[in-house]
NUTORVO-767280 format. One line per 8 residues: number of its first residue (from 1); their letters; for each residue x, y, z of N, C-alpha, C, O. Coordinates in steps of 0.05 Angstrom, whole numbers, plus 5000, padded with zeros to 4 digits. Layout:
! residues N
NUM	a	X Y Z X Y Z X Y Z X Y Z ~ ...;
***
This chain:
! residues 110
1	mavkketk	5016 4976 5000 5000 5000 5000 5017 5025 5000 5008 5046 4989 ~ 5040 5024 5011 5058 5047 5012 5066 5056 4984 5069 5080 4979 ~ 5068 5037 4967 5076 5043 4939 5054 5059 4926 5060 5078 4912 ~ 5029 5051 4930 5007 5066 4917 5004 5094 4929 4997 5112 4914 ~ 5010 5097 4954 5008 5123 4967 5028 5142 4954 5022 5165 4949 ~ 5053 5132 4950 5074 5149 4938 5066 5156 4909 5070 5179 4900 ~ 5054 5137 4895 5046 5142 4868 5024 5164 4867 5025 5182 4850 ~ 5005 5163 4886 4984 5184 4887 4996 5211 4893 4988 5231 4881;
9	eetkketk	5016 5212 4912 5029 5237 4918 5044 5248 4894 5043 5272 4889 ~ 5058 5231 4880 5072 5240 4856 5052 5250 4835 5058 5270 4822 ~ 5030 5237 4832 5010 5246 4813 4999 5273 4821 4995 5290 4803 ~ 4993 5277 4847 4984 5303 4856 5005 5325 4850 4998 5347 4842 ~ 5030 5318 4854 5052 5337 4850 5053 5345 4820 5056 5368 4813 ~ 5051 5324 4802 5052 5329 4774 5028 5347 4765 5031 5364 4748 ~ 5005 5342 4776 4981 5357 4770 4984 5386 4778 4977 5404 4763 ~ 4996 5391 4802 5001 5418 4811 5021 5432 4792 5017 5456 4786;
17	ekaskqee	5042 5418 4784 5062 5429 4766 5049 5437 4739 5054 5458 4728 ~ 5032 5420 4728 5018 5426 4703 5000 5450 4707 4999 5467 4689 ~ 4986 5452 4729 4968 5474 4734 4983 5500 4735 4975 5521 4725 ~ 5007 5500 4748 5023 5524 4750 5033 5532 4723 5036 5556 4717 ~ 5040 5513 4707 5049 5519 4680 5027 5531 4664 5031 5550 4648 ~ 5002 5522 4667 4980 5532 4653 4974 5561 4662 4965 5577 4646 ~ 4978 5567 4687 4974 5594 4697 4994 5613 4684 4988 5637 4680 ~ 5018 5603 4679 5039 5620 4667 5031 5628 4639 5037 5651 4630;
25	gyfvyvgk	5017 5611 4624 5009 5618 4597 5003 5594 4580 5011 5571 4586 ~ 4988 5598 4559 4981 5577 4541 4998 5580 4516 5004 5603 4507 ~ 5006 5558 4504 5023 5558 4480 5011 5540 4458 5000 5519 4464 ~ 5015 5549 4433 5010 5532 4410 5035 5532 4393 5043 5553 4383 ~ 5047 5509 4391 5072 5507 4375 5064 5498 4347 5054 5476 4343 ~ 5069 5515 4327 5061 5510 4300 5083 5494 4286 5107 5501 4287 ~ 5075 5472 4273 5093 5455 4259 5084 5450 4230 5078 5468 4215 ~ 5083 5424 4224 5077 5416 4196 5048 5409 4190 5041 5403 4167;
33	kgvmayvl	5031 5408 4211 5003 5402 4207 4990 5424 4191 5001 5445 4186 ~ 4965 5419 4183 4949 5440 4169 4943 5463 4188 4941 5460 4212 ~ 4938 5486 4176 4933 5510 4191 4909 5507 4209 4909 5517 4232 ~ 4888 5494 4199 4863 5493 4215 4867 5476 4240 4852 5480 4259 ~ 4886 5458 4241 4891 5443 4265 4901 5461 4287 4893 5458 4310 ~ 4917 5481 4281 4927 5500 4300 4906 5521 4308 4905 5530 4330 ~ 4889 5528 4288 4867 5546 4294 4848 5533 4314 4839 5546 4333 ~ 4843 5507 4311 4826 5492 4330 4839 5491 4357 4826 5493 4378;
41	avdtqfse	4866 5488 4358 4880 5487 4384 4877 5514 4398 4873 5515 4423 ~ 4880 5536 4384 4876 5563 4396 4848 5566 4406 4844 5576 4428 ~ 4828 5559 4389 4800 5562 4397 4794 5545 4422 4780 5554 4440 ~ 4805 5521 4423 4801 5503 4446 4812 5516 4471 4800 5515 4492 ~ 4836 5527 4470 4849 5539 4493 4833 5563 4503 4830 5567 4527 ~ 4823 5579 4485 4806 5602 4493 4780 5593 4506 4771 5605 4525 ~ 4769 5571 4495 4744 5561 4507 4748 5549 4534 4730 5547 4550 ~ 4773 5540 4540 4780 5529 4566 4786 5551 4587 4792 5545 4610;
49	gakkisik	4785 5576 4578 4789 5598 4597 4815 5613 4594 4820 5631 4611 ~ 4830 5608 4574 4855 5622 4570 4849 5652 4563 4831 5657 4548 ~ 4864 5670 4574 4861 5698 4568 4883 5707 4549 4879 5727 4534 ~ 4905 5693 4548 4928 5700 4532 4940 5674 4520 4945 5655 4535 ~ 4946 5674 4494 4958 5651 4481 4982 5660 4465 4982 5681 4452 ~ 5003 5644 4466 5027 5649 4451 5029 5629 4428 5030 5604 4433 ~ 5029 5639 4404 5032 5621 4380 5062 5623 4372 5072 5644 4366 ~ 5075 5599 4373 5104 5599 4368 5110 5581 4343 5097 5561 4339;
57	argksisr	5131 5589 4328 5139 5574 4305 5168 5580 4299 5179 5601 4306 ~ 5181 5561 4285 5209 5565 4276 5211 5558 4246 5196 5542 4236 ~ 5230 5571 4233 5237 5565 4206 5214 5568 4186 5201 5588 4185 ~ 5210 5546 4171 5190 5547 4150 5161 5548 4160 5143 5555 4145 ~ 5157 5543 4186 5131 5543 4198 5122 5571 4206 5099 5575 4215 ~ 5139 5591 4203 5132 5619 4211 5108 5629 4195 5090 5641 4207 ~ 5108 5624 4169 5085 5634 4153 5059 5621 4162 5038 5633 4161 ~ 5061 5595 4169 5037 5581 4179 5027 5593 4205 5003 5595 4209;
65	avdvfeiv	5045 5601 4223 5037 5614 4248 5023 5640 4243 5004 5647 4256 ~ 5033 5656 4224 5020 5681 4216 4992 5676 4205 4973 5690 4211 ~ 4990 5655 4189 4963 5647 4178 4944 5640 4201 4921 5648 4200 ~ 4954 5625 4221 4937 5617 4244 4927 5642 4258 4903 5644 4264 ~ 4945 5661 4263 4937 5686 4276 4916 5701 4260 4896 5710 4271 ~ 4920 5704 4234 4901 5719 4217 4874 5705 4217 4854 5719 4218 ~ 4873 5679 4215 4847 5665 4215 4833 5669 4241 4809 5674 4242 ~ 4847 5665 4264 4835 5668 4290 4825 5697 4294 4803 5701 4304;
73	rnksseik	4841 5716 4286 4833 5744 4289 4809 5751 4272 4791 5766 4281 ~ 4808 5740 4248 4785 5746 4230 4759 5732 4239 4737 5741 4233 ~ 4762 5709 4254 4739 5695 4263 4725 5709 4286 4701 5707 4289 ~ 4741 5723 4303 4729 5736 4327 4740 5764 4331 4765 5768 4329 ~ 4723 5783 4335 4732 5810 4340 4742 5814 4368 4754 5835 4374 ~ 4738 5794 4385 4749 5796 4413 4779 5792 4414 4792 5800 4434 ~ 4790 5778 4395 4819 5772 4395 4835 5796 4387 4830 5808 4366 ~ 4855 5803 4403 4872 5825 4398 4902 5816 4399 4909 5798 4413;
81	leaintst	4918 5829 4382 4946 5824 4382 4959 5839 4405 4956 5863 4408 ~ 4975 5825 4421 4989 5837 4443 5018 5843 4436 5028 5865 4442 ~ 5031 5824 4423 5059 5828 4416 5068 5808 4396 5057 5786 4393 ~ 5089 5815 4381 5103 5797 4363 5132 5798 4369 5145 5819 4368 ~ 5143 5775 4376 5172 5774 4383 5186 5756 4362 5176 5734 4356 ~ 5208 5765 4352 5224 5749 4334 5251 5744 4347 5261 5759 4363 ~ 5263 5721 4339 5289 5714 4350 5303 5695 4331 5292 5685 4312 ~ 5328 5689 4338 5343 5669 4324 5352 5648 4344 5364 5655 4365;
89	eevetdeg	5345 5623 4339 5352 5601 4357 5374 5584 4344 5374 5580 4319 ~ 5392 5574 4360 5413 5557 4349 5406 5528 4356 5403 5520 4379 ~ 5404 5511 4335 5398 5483 4339 5421 5467 4327 5438 5478 4312 ~ 5422 5442 4334 5444 5425 4324 5433 5407 4301 5412 5394 4304 ~ 5448 5405 4279 5440 5388 4257 5446 5359 4264 5459 5353 4284 ~ 5438 5341 4246 5443 5312 4250 5473 5307 4250 5483 5288 4263 ~ 5488 5323 4236 5517 5319 4235 5531 5332 4259 5556 5329 4262 ~ 5516 5346 4275 5528 5358 4299 5537 5387 4296 5548 5399 4314;
97	rplkvsai	5531 5398 4272 5538 5426 4267 5517 5445 4278 5493 5438 4278 ~ 5524 5469 4288 5504 5488 4296 5490 5501 4272 5503 5506 4252 ~ 5465 5506 4275 5449 5518 4254 5431 5539 4266 5418 5534 4286 ~ 5431 5562 4254 5414 5584 4265 5387 5584 4250 5386 5583 4225 ~ 5366 5585 4266 5339 5583 4255 5323 5607 4265 5323 5613 4289 ~ 5308 5620 4248 5291 5642 4256 5267 5631 4271 5257 5609 4266 ~ 5257 5647 4290 5234 5639 4306 5215 5663 4310 5225 5686 4310 ~ 5190 5658 4314 5170 5679 4319 5152 5670 4342 5146 5647 4345;
105	eiiikk	5143 5690 4357 5123 5686 4378 5102 5707 4374 5108 5731 4376 ~ 5077 5699 4370 5055 5718 4367 5037 5715 4392 5026 5693 4396 ~ 5035 5736 4407 5020 5735 4432 4993 5748 4427 4992 5772 4420 ~ 4971 5733 4432 4944 5744 4428 4929 5742 4454 4935 5725 4471 ~ 4910 5759 4457 4893 5759 4481 4864 5763 4474 4857 5773 4453 ~ 4847 5754 4493 4819 5756 4489 4807 5776 4508 4783 5781 4508;
***
């Protein structure tokens, strides 16, 4: 029984950590899926009570992130742009060489 008790305590701790991360902010990481998949993710997070969402993308996915923002903004007049942050991130290639990749973060609020 002691093993189950520790497991429950660990589960409670993980749940608290996830809740604190959610309080810090909501994120949608844009990748290779279709634009509407990310629009649905943003809509879902707003319906769950998010006040602010950060749409993030790197490299070739940057244009897709901008498309997601434009579709979400055009769907609802409540959505406002808070900030756009750009940066360059350094990642490692399969060969082990450093590669600089552009990144964008679009912060929207309801």
